[in-house]
One Martini backbone bead per residue (centre of mass of N, CA, C, O) as a GRO file, in nm:
protein
   95
    1UNK     BB    1  11.901   5.464   5.715
    2UNK     BB    2  11.647   5.643   5.710
    3UNK     BB    3  11.528   5.556   5.989
    4UNK     BB    4  11.762   5.668   6.156
    5UNK     BB    5  11.717   5.964   6.086
    6UNK     BB    6  11.427   5.986   6.190
    7UNK     BB    7  11.496   5.926   6.485
    8UNK     BB    8  11.690   6.163   6.526
    9UNK     BB    9  11.488   6.385   6.454
   10UNK     BB   10  11.284   6.319   6.674
   11UNK     BB   11  11.473   6.360   6.913
   12UNK     BB   12  11.531   6.654   6.851
   13UNK     BB   13  11.237   6.755   6.865
   14UNK     BB   14  11.185   6.665   7.156
   15UNK     BB   15  11.412   6.833   7.281
   16UNK     BB   16  11.324   7.108   7.168
   17UNK     BB   17  11.043   7.111   7.299
   18UNK     BB   18  11.140   7.093   7.590
   19UNK     BB   19  11.305   7.354   7.581
   20UNK     BB   20  11.066   7.544   7.514
   21UNK     BB   21  10.901   7.483   7.767
   22UNK     BB   22  11.113   7.574   7.973
   23UNK     BB   23  11.137   7.865   7.865
   24UNK     BB   24  10.844   7.945   7.909
   25UNK     BB   25  10.850   7.909   8.214
   26UNK     BB   26  11.074   8.114   8.269
   27UNK     BB   27  10.929   8.358   8.145
   28UNK     BB   28  10.691   8.356   8.337
   29UNK     BB   29  10.853   8.389   8.598
   30UNK     BB   30  10.983   8.656   8.513
   31UNK     BB   31  10.719   8.811   8.486
   32UNK     BB   32  10.623   8.781   8.774
   33UNK     BB   33  10.874   8.907   8.906
   34UNK     BB   34  10.853   9.181   8.773
   35UNK     BB   35  10.585   9.262   8.891
   36UNK     BB   36  10.646   9.225   9.192
   37UNK     BB   37  10.905   9.412   9.204
   38UNK     BB   38  10.773   9.683   9.053
   39UNK     BB   39  10.496   9.756   9.190
   40UNK     BB   40  10.620   9.877   9.457
   41UNK     BB   41  10.717  10.159   9.302
   42UNK     BB   42  10.435  10.256   9.283
   43UNK     BB   43  10.191  10.472   9.279
   44UNK     BB   44   9.865  10.506   9.329
   45UNK     BB   45   9.793  10.613   9.043
   46UNK     BB   46   9.942  10.377   8.899
   47UNK     BB   47   9.784  10.140   9.027
   48UNK     BB   48   9.515  10.215   8.899
   49UNK     BB   49   9.601  10.143   8.609
   50UNK     BB   50   9.642   9.843   8.666
   51UNK     BB   51   9.353   9.789   8.771
   52UNK     BB   52   9.207   9.844   8.504
   53UNK     BB   53   9.305   9.586   8.368
   54UNK     BB   54   9.179   9.391   8.564
   55UNK     BB   55   8.885   9.489   8.534
   56UNK     BB   56   8.850   9.478   8.216
   57UNK     BB   57   8.937   9.147   8.232
   58UNK     BB   58   8.802   8.993   8.468
   59UNK     BB   59   8.991   8.955   8.713
   60UNK     BB   60   9.042   8.778   8.972
   61UNK     BB   61   8.990   8.942   9.297
   62UNK     BB   62   9.114   9.101   9.594
   63UNK     BB   63   9.003   9.316   9.869
   64UNK     BB   64   9.186   9.506  10.114
   65UNK     BB   65   9.376   9.685  10.341
   66UNK     BB   66   9.646   9.574  10.171
   67UNK     BB   67   9.485   9.539   9.890
   68UNK     BB   68   9.541   9.393   9.574
   69UNK     BB   69   9.463   9.054   9.459
   70UNK     BB   70   9.637   8.817   9.246
   71UNK     BB   71   9.663   8.543   9.024
   72UNK     BB   72   9.901   8.517   8.785
   73UNK     BB   73   9.821   8.225   8.672
   74UNK     BB   74   9.522   8.333   8.561
   75UNK     BB   75   9.661   8.496   8.345
   76UNK     BB   76   9.734   8.594   8.053
   77UNK     BB   77   9.994   8.673   7.853
   78UNK     BB   78   9.877   8.935   7.737
   79UNK     BB   79   9.820   9.069   8.013
   80UNK     BB   80  10.100   9.049   8.128
   81UNK     BB   81  10.229   9.227   7.911
   82UNK     BB   82  10.054   9.474   7.961
   83UNK     BB   83  10.148   9.519   8.253
   84UNK     BB   84  10.449   9.544   8.200
   85UNK     BB   85  10.433   9.784   8.004
   86UNK     BB   86  10.301   9.974   8.205
   87UNK     BB   87  10.518   9.971   8.421
   88UNK     BB   88  10.744  10.076   8.241
   89UNK     BB   89  10.606  10.340   8.170
   90UNK     BB   90  10.556  10.448   8.463
   91UNK     BB   91  10.860  10.449   8.548
   92UNK     BB   92  10.932  10.666   8.298
   93UNK     BB   93  10.700  10.834   8.424
   94UNK     BB   94  10.494  11.107   8.525
   95UNK     BB   95  10.174  11.120   8.711
   0.00000   0.00000   0.00000
């Protein structure tokens, strides 16, 4: 009887872990979408503040006449959160 319980518990933990991994992926995609959707609304001075985070954290980027480009998949979650918080702050204040 005890081994049956252990198997059920293991199955629950495996399912729970899979659920957490899927949620983490969804959260990352939501973060990327938030940045992409909201950065368009920022003014040049505000975009410079976002660029400072990119530059300070040595994030690989390219610059051309169309703007500055980064691969969001290459930045850490901490920096992603920092960028999101800055965008939220900038949208709610006037610089």
